[in-house]
N, C-alpha and C positions, 0 to 999 in steps of 0.2 A: 884074332881068332880066324879060323877058316870061314870064309863067307859062303861056303857051300854046305848044305845039309842034305841028307838023304831022305827018301820016303815021301817026297812031294813033287808033283809034276809042275814044271815051270810054266806049262801052258794053261793050267787051271787057275782062273782068277776068281770066279764066283764061288762063294762059300757053299758047301754042300747043304747047309741048313737054310739057305735063302729060299724064299717063296718061289715055287716053280712058275715059269713063264706061261702065260695063257697061250693057247694055240693061236699063232698069228695068222694062220691061213696061208695060202700060197703067196709068196713074196713076188712083188712085181717090180720091174724096172720102170720107175716113174718117169714121166716126161722130163727129159733132161734139157738143160740149156743147150744152146746151139751145138749140135753135132760134136760130141766129144768122142772121137774115134777110139775104139778099143785097142789102141796102139800101145805105145810105151807107157809104163806106169807113171812116168813124169809128165802127166797131162798138163796142159796150159793152165797156170794158176789164175785165180780170180784177181780182181783189182786189189792191189796191195794197199795196206794202210800207209799213210804218209809217215816216213821215218821220223822218229823223235828228233827234235832240234832242227827240222827242215824249215825252210822259209814259209811263212804263213801270210795271210792277207789281213791280219789283225790291224785295226785302226791304230794310228800312233796316239800314245797317251798325250793329253793336253799338257802344255808346258806349265810347270809349277811356279807359283808366285809366292810372295811373302805371306799372303793370307793362307795359302795351303800349308806352308810351314808352321805358322802360328796355330792353325787348326789341328795339325798333326801333333804338336806339342801339347796343346790344351786337352786333347783327347786322352793323353796319358795321366791327366789329373795330378799335376805337380802339387806337393803339399803346401797349402796356403799359409800355415803357420810359419814354416821355414822361409817361404817367400817374403812374407811380411817382415820377419826378423831380419833377413838379409837386406831388404830395402831400407829398413829403419837404420841399421848399422851403417849402410853406405851413405845415407843422408847425414848421420852424425859425423862420420869420418870426413865427408865433404865440407860440412860446416866448419869443423875444426881446422881443416886445411885452408879454408877461406879466411879464417881469422888471422892466420899467421902473417900474410902481407900487410893487413891493417896495423897489426902490432909493430911490424917492421917500419911502416910509414911513421907511426908516432915516435918510434925510437930515433929515426933519422932526423925528423923535423925538430925534435926537442932534445938533441943529443947532449947529454951531460952525465958524467959519471956519478955526480952527487944525486941525480934523480933516479939512477938505476938501483933498484932495491932487490933484495932476495925474493920478495913476493912477485915482482915482475918476471924474474927469471923462472920461478916455479910455475907461474901461470902459463908462460910460453912453453915450458916443458910439458905441462899437462896437455896443452893443445896438440903438441907434437905426438905425444904418446897416444892420445885419443884418436888422432888421425891414423896412426900406424896400427893400433890394436883393432879399431873398428874396421879398417880396410881389410886386415888379415882375416878376421872372423867372418866378415860378410863374404869374402872370397871363398872361405871354407864352406859356408852354408850354400852358396850358389853352386859350388862343385858337388855337394851332396844332392842338391835339386837336380843337377845335370845327370848324375848317376841314376837317380830315381827315374827320370824321364827315359833314359836309354834302356834301363832294365824293363820298364813297362812296355816300351816300344818293341823290344826283342820278344817279350812274352806274347805280345799281340801278333807279331809276325810268326812266332812258332805255333801258336794256336791256329793261325791261318794256314800255315803249311800242312798241319795235320788234318785240316778240314777241306783243303783243295781237292777237287776230283782228279781222277786219273788223266782226263784229257788235257788238263793244265800241264802235267808233267810230260805228256807226249809232245807238247808244243815248245817246251823250254828245256834247255840243257841243264844238267844237274849243277854244274859250276855256276851258271848264271843265277839259279835259284839260291845257292849257298851265298853268292856275293851279296844278294839283297840282305841276308841275315847278318853278314859279317862286315864287309867293306862299307856298305851304305850306312849302316847304323854307326860305324866308327866315325864316318864323316860328320854325322849329326852330333854324336857325342863330343867330338873335337870342338865343334862350334859352341856347344853349350858350356862345356867344362873349361875350355881353354880361352875362349874369346868372348863369350857373353859377359863374363865378369868384368873384363876391361871395358866392354862396350857400355854396360849399364853405369858403372862408376864414372867412366869418362864423360858420358852425357850429363850426369848430375853435376860433376865438377865443372864442366865447360859452361853449363847453364848458369850456375851460381857465379862463376868468375865473370861471365858476360854481363850479368846484372850489376855487379860491383864496378866493372869497367865503365859502364854507362854513368854510374853515379860519380866516379872519379873525374872522367873527362869524356863527354859524349862525342866531341869532335874527333879525338884520336880513335875512339871506338868505331866510329863510322868508317874511318880509313881502314881499320882492321877488317870490317865486314865486307870490304871489297874482295877479300881473299876467298869468300864463300863461293860466289859464282865461278871464280877461276878454278877452284878445286873441283867443283861439280863438273865443269867442262872437261876436266882431265879424268876424274874418277868414273863417271857414267859410261863413257865408251870402253874404258878398261874393264869395268865390271861386266858389261855385256860380253866382251870377248872372253873374259875369264869363265863366265857361265857356260859358253859354248865349248870351250876347251875342257872344262871339268866334266860336262856330260859325255863328251867323246871319250875322255879318259876312263870314266866309269863303265861305259859300254865296252870299250876295249878290254878293261880289266875283267869284266864278267865273261867275255868271250875267251880270254886267255885262261881264266880259272876253269871254264868248262873243258877246254882242250887239255889242260893239265890233269884234271880229274879223270878224263877218259883214258889218257895215256897211262897214268899211274895205276888206275884200277885194272887195266888190261895189259900190264907190263909183260906178262907171259906171252900174250899174243904178239906183242911188238917184237920180242926177242925171237920167238919161234918163226916169225915171218921175215926176220932180218930187216925190220923197218926202222931200226934205230936212226939211220941217217935221214930218212924221210921225216920222222917226228922231230929230230934235231933241227932240221931246216925250218919246219913249221913253227916250232917253239921259238927259235931265234928270230924269226920274222915277227912274231907277236911281241917279243921283248923289244925289238927295234922300234916297232910302232908305238909301244908304250914309252920308250925313251924319247922318241920324237915329240910325242904329246907332252911329256914332262919338260922337254926343252922349251916348247912353245909356252907352257904354263910359267916356267921360270922367267922367260923373256918378258912376258906380260907383267908378272909380279915384280920384276926388277925395275919396271917403269914407275911403279906405285910410290915406293919410298923416296927416290930422288925427286919425283914431281912434287910430292908434299913438302919435302925439305926445301926445295928451291922456292916454292911459293911462300913458305913460312919465313925463311931467312930474308927474302925480299921485303916482306911486310915488317919483319923485326928491325931491319935497317931503317926503313921509312919511319917506323914508330919512334925509334931512338933519336933519329935526326930531328923529326918534327917535335918530339917531346923536349929535346934540348933547347930548341927555339922557344918553346912555350915556358920552360923554366927560366930562361934568361930574360924573357919579357915579364916574368912575375905572374903569369896566368895560373901556373901550378907550382907547387913546391917540389924540391928534390925528392922528398919522401913520397909524394904522389907519383912521380915518374918511376921510382924503384918499385912501389906497390903495383903500378900499372904493368911493369915488365914481369913481375912475379906472377900476376894474374894471367898475363899473356902466356907464360910458360905452362900455367895450369890449363890453358886451352890447347896449346900446341901438343903436349904429350897425349891428352885424350884423343885429339884428332888423329894422331898416328894409330892409336888403338882402334878407333872407329874405322879407319881405312883398312886395317888388317881384318877387322871383323867382316866388313862387306866383301872383301876378297874371299874369305872362307864361307860367307853366307851364299855367295854365288855357287860355290862348290856344293853346298848343302842343298841348293835348289834342285840340282840334278839328282841327288840321292832321294830327296823328297818325292820327286816325280816318279821314280822307279818304285819306291816303297808304296806310295799311294796307288800306283798301277797294280801292284800285287794285292793290296788290301781291298781293291775294288773288284777283284775276281769273284765270280759266284762260287759258293762253297757248298759242300754236302751238309745236309741237316740230319744228323745221326739219330736223333730222338723223335723226329716228327713221324707220325703214323701209328698204326696199330702195333701192339706188342705181339710178337710171334713166339709161342711157347714151344711148338713142335712143327716140323716141316715134313711130316710123314704122310702127306696126301699126294695125289697125282699132280705132277707139274706138266702143264699143257702149253704148247706154243701155237698161237693162232696167227697166221699171216705175218710171221716175224720177218722184218726187213731192217737192214742197217747199212749206213754208209757214212764215212767221215765227211765233214763239211767241205763242200767243193770237190768231192771225189766221187768216183763211181760206186754203186752199191756193192757191199761186200757180201751181205746175206740177202736173199730174195725170196720172200713169201714162204718161209719155212713153217711147217706144221708137224708136230710130233707130240707124243705123250711119254713122260717118264713115270713108270709105275713104281709105287713105293716098294723098297726092298729088292728091286731088280737092277740088273746091270745093263746099261745102254752103252754101246761102243759107237764112236763117231770116227769114221775112216774116210779116206779120200786123198786126192793129190794135194801136195803142199800148196798153200795159198788159197785153199777153197773156202776158208772162213771158219775153221774148226775152233781155233783159239779165240776168235772174235765172239763166237757163241758162248764160250766160257765167260768172257768179259760181260756179256749181257746177263748171264745167270748170276754173276757176282754183283751186278748193278754198277759196274764201272762206267757203263754208257747206257743211255736210254735208246730204245729202238726208234728207228726212223718211222716205222709204221708197224702195226700189229701189236701183240701183247703176249706176255708170259703170265700164266695163271697158276696159283697154288690152290687146289681144291675149289676152283671156280672164282677165287678172289685174285685180282691183279697183284703181282708181287710188289708193285710200287706203292700199294696201300699200307705195307708194313714198314716199320721203322728200319732204317739201314742197319742200326746196331743189332737189333734182334734178328734180322734176316741173315746178316753175315755171321752171326754167332752160331747159326744152325748149319753152316757150310764148313767142310774140311777140304783143304786144297793141298795136293801133293804135286809139285811141279817136276819138270824134266830134270832139273838140277835144283834140289831143295835148297833154297836160300837160307843161310844162317847168319845171325848177327854176331859181332864180336862180343865175347863173353864166355860163360861156362856152358857146359852141356845142359846143366839144370836150367839156366836162364833160357836157353833155346827151346827146351822141351815145354816150358811153361809160358813161352812168349805169347802175349795176347790173351792170356787166361786171367780173368779178374780175381778169381779165388786163389788161395794158396794150396796146391795139391799136397797131400801128405807124402811121406817117404814111401809108404806102401803103394800108393797110386803111381808114383814115379817108377818104382821097380816093376809093377805089373805092366804099365805101358811099355817100358823098355823090353820086358820079356815077350809081350805080344808082337812087338816090332822087331824081334830078334836082334836087339841092340844091347841086351843086358851083358852078354859075354864080353864084348869088346870094351864096354864101359867099365866093367869090373876089373878088366885086365890093365886099365890105365892107372898110373900111380895116384892120381887125384880123383879118380872115379867121376862122379857127377859134377865135381868142381873143376874138371879139366878145362882149361882155356882152349877154345876152338880156333882162335885167330880170326883175322879179318875175313869175312865171307866164308868161314869154316875151312880155311886153307889147310889147317893141321889135320883134318880128317880126310879119309878117302871118299870117293864118290858114293860108294855103297853105304858107308857109315853115315854120311850126310843124309842120304835118302831115308835111312832107318830112323834117324833123329827126327826128320820131318814127319814120318809116319807115326812115331811116338807122340809128337805134338798133336797130330790130328786125332789120335786115340784119346788123349786127355781132353780135347775139346768136346768129345762125344757128339759129333755132328749127325744130322739126319740126312744131309745131302753131301755126297763125296764127289769131288772133282779130281780126276787123275789125268795129268797132262803127260802121257807117255812116260810114266815114272821109272821105267827100266831101260829106255832106249839108249842111254849113255853109259850103261854098265857093262862090265865083262860078264861072261856066262856064269861064273861062280857067284858073283854078287847078285846077278839077276835072279838066280834061284832063291836066294835068301830073301831078297826084297819081295819077290812074288809071294812067298809064304807069308811075309809080314802084311802085304796088301790083302791077302786072303782073310787074315784076322780082322783087318780094318774094315773090309767091305761087308762083313757078315751082318745081315739084317738091315743094311743101309741102302738108300737109293744112290746108285753109283753111275756116274757118267765118265767114260774113259775116252780120251783122245789117243788114237793109235796110229803110229806110222809103221809099226810091225803088226801085221795081221796075226802073228803067232800069239799075241797077248790077248786077243779078243774072240777067239773062235768059240768060246763057251759062253759068250754074252747072251742074255735073254733077248736082246734086240740090237741089231746093227743098223746104223744110219749111214749111208754112203753119200757124202757131201762133195759136190763137184761144181766149181764155179759159183759157189754161193747158194746152190739149190740141192735139195735132197733128191737124188736120182734113183735111189733104191733103198729098201728097208726089208728086214727079215732076219732070219738066223743065218749062220754061216753056210749051212747046207743049202738053204733056199736061195741065197744070193749067188752061190756057186752055179746054180742051175739057171738063174734068170738074168744075172747082171754081168755083161761081158767084161767091163773094166775091173770089177771086183774079182772076177774069175782070173783075170790076168795078174792082178796083184797077188792072189793066192798062189798061182803057179810060180811066179817069180820069187816070192818070199817064203812060201811053205813047201814048194815043190809038190803041190797037191795036184793030182791029175784032174783034168777038166771033167765035169759030170757029163755023161752021155746025153746027147741032145738030139 
């Protein structure tokens, strides 16, 4: 549809039915921060916010140990019944496996075909089957337990992500945060489902075999135990090195994921800027760093298997040689030696599984450290506080100041009143703190000093959920989620709006015509970030969403600045419908959008240096007058 409509002024934003502004009296140019000359409109900006993803001085998370890992798993509350059943079956399978060498010993020591009966063969087969079936089913149960643990861990992380405050996302890149949810939980899952089974059954089997070895011949068993400190001397240093490499790999993977996310999500900027070669170089550098870490990990892992094999084969040769001597001397029988070797194999194989487990365990320690670091972050408490039914009272700022940790103040001692049902416009040079003020109103941040009051009550005393439910926000580029137009119009609304409510909101937002013209109407897929819709269409979907929320406080962040003139006219009309009867705060970079506001606050270097109506500020505020002359071509008031 054509995005222009006739009969409405693009400059009129306040509804004609809004309550009239009280006589503000003569506007004054309030004491400004250090000499802001009435020169160019691009006045020096205030101290900027630290860019997201920039280096911070956060303390390093403490290194995770096995207790942290066990605690993390225990907090997921693994099913006790399944755990007990898996352990019982593992014990039965191990006992069955331990019986086989004893039966073999009896068979060799008293070998005679006449003594071999069908019952003996059947009994031996039963033990073989019991060992196989018990081991298989216990492995299945342990795998189920592992999947349960990982699912609960991901649920916990997802709940945490939804409750983390905005400052957390300012400090961390998106890809790094996503990596905690995907890559790190996969490492934990791999340890539990792929290696924990072998570790648990291996320990049980090795322990049982060791007891029986001591009963068969304690002298040969003591020779075997010499291998334990040898293996420890090899495995401990390798494990420490593997832990360091694994943590470095996870850090590098998170950084690479963040870079990949940035490039893919802004691929149009990359292509428009001709930055393909630059991003290609940076991406390849990240891939090579990951490759180098992978090679180091492989080199360390390659030492594990041969070291274990060399130690075990050496001990096996010694045991067979020494055992042969003892058989020839009559100290033990040939059956004892065969049983001893079979039990030795039942220790050797589990030891290999244990070695692999600890290699993976060291990797999981790095993942545990990062997951615990995220879970330890402070979170928003949505339901704590008073329930706010309506926000139709004056909003007052008293001595409001804000600055990021370790940075210069962004807002300095602001004081103003937002009257119910009236339009307040916030204008001024870029970097002055206008968007930061919106963040304080939405309670993304807490003021450094001062306070915001609603009808005399601090806004922090109300629950976050009820406070934000009374706010409607329309951004410069209305963000849309992948899904349908219906999904985006109702996004964040707990109730299910009726079809009539959807159509009425679309009509008031001047979105009904283009929606009806689409083949799938309200079920049209908008694409990632709404890419299938034009800028004006996205804005009108955002306005329709705000209408369905029925907010008392409306925040407009220069909602028309990125639109062409035809789209701007239509969106201005839709905004007029949205603003009717609501307390509205407008951030404006175009003064043409706020000349009819009930109150204009001129924010400069974090301070309010002027307030009043358009005409009053033209007469009293030099920088505002220059803005008006440059952007509106308005002649300066005689002075």
